[in-house]
C-alpha positions in Angstrom: 58.3 77.0 28.9 58.1 75.5 25.3 55.0 76.7 22.9 53.1 73.4 21.4 53.1 73.5 17.7 49.8 72.3 18.0 46.5 71.5 20.3 44.9 67.5 19.4 41.6 67.3 21.2 39.9 63.7 21.3 35.9 64.0 21.9 34.5 60.1 22.6 30.9 59.7 22.2 29.1 57.0 23.4 25.4 56.1 23.6 24.7 57.7 20.2 21.6 57.6 18.0 22.8 54.6 16.3 21.6 55.5 13.1 23.3 59.0 12.6 26.7 56.8 13.5 25.6 55.1 9.9 24.5 58.2 8.1 27.3 59.3 5.8 25.5 62.6 4.6 24.7 63.3 8.2 28.0 63.1 9.4 29.9 64.8 6.8 27.7 67.7 7.2 27.7 67.6 10.9 31.5 67.4 11.0 31.5 70.6 7.9 29.4 72.5 10.8 32.1 71.9 13.5 34.6 73.1 11.1 32.3 76.3 10.9 31.5 76.7 14.7 35.0 76.6 16.0 36.1 79.1 12.9 38.3 77.0 11.4 38.8 78.0 7.1 38.2 74.7 5.5 40.4 73.4 2.8 38.6 70.2 1.9 36.6 66.9 3.1 36.8 63.2 2.6 34.4 60.5 4.0 33.6 56.9 3.6 30.9 54.6 4.0 32.1 51.0 5.4 30.1 48.3 5.1 28.3 46.5 6.6 28.4 49.9 8.6 30.4 52.8 9.9 31.7 56.2 8.7 35.9 57.5 8.8 36.2 61.3 7.6 38.2 63.6 7.8 38.1 67.5 7.0 41.3 69.4 6.0 41.7 73.2 7.4 43.9 75.6 7.0 44.8 75.0 10.8 45.0 71.3 10.3 42.2 68.7 10.5 39.1 67.6 12.1 38.7 63.6 12.0 35.9 60.7 12.7 35.5 57.1 13.0 32.3 55.9 14.1 31.1 51.9 15.0 27.5 52.2 15.0 27.2 48.8 16.7 28.4 50.4 19.9 26.9 53.7 19.6 29.9 55.4 20.0 32.2 58.2 17.5 35.9 58.9 18.1 36.4 62.7 17.1 39.7 64.3 17.1 40.5 67.9 16.3 43.9 68.7 16.0 44.9 72.1 15.5 47.7 74.7 15.6 45.4 77.9 16.5 45.2 79.7 18.8 41.7 81.1 17.6 39.3 78.3 16.7 36.6 78.0 19.4 36.9 74.0 20.0 34.5 73.9 22.4 31.8 74.9 20.4 32.3 72.6 17.9 32.5 69.5 21.0 29.6 71.2 22.3 27.6 70.6 18.7 28.6 67.3 18.1 27.0 66.1 21.3 24.3 67.5 20.3 24.3 66.4 17.0 25.0 62.9 17.4 22.8 62.7 20.3 24.9 61.6 22.8 24.0 60.8 26.3 27.8 60.6 27.5 31.2 61.8 26.6 34.1 62.8 26.9 37.4 64.9 26.0 41.4 65.1 26.0 43.9 67.2 25.3 47.3 66.9 23.8 50.2 69.7 23.1 51.6 68.3 19.9 55.5 69.3 19.1 57.3 70.1 22.7 59.9 67.7 22.2 61.3 69.8 18.7 
């Protein structure tokens, strides 16, 4: 059986605190903390505040990336962690983010990437 080059795990947060989903500084801090909790090696981050609302951002890590896109008007955030590391703790990052955004419900899905090589 082929080993994937990486795993892409998606977290969908529903019924979140609307104010937090539109707070650039909070989101940047939460994503950096999620990267630390996952034991990732942080390289750089970039976040953008949209008008009239919403934030998108990425934390580049040596193992790949964490990204987020928020829709405050729907109480929703889409979060992605892509990693080629078997040592990262994705679950710790996701549990932290569920609590940080005060999400009342969430869903996760994971996909193996790079199997067709």
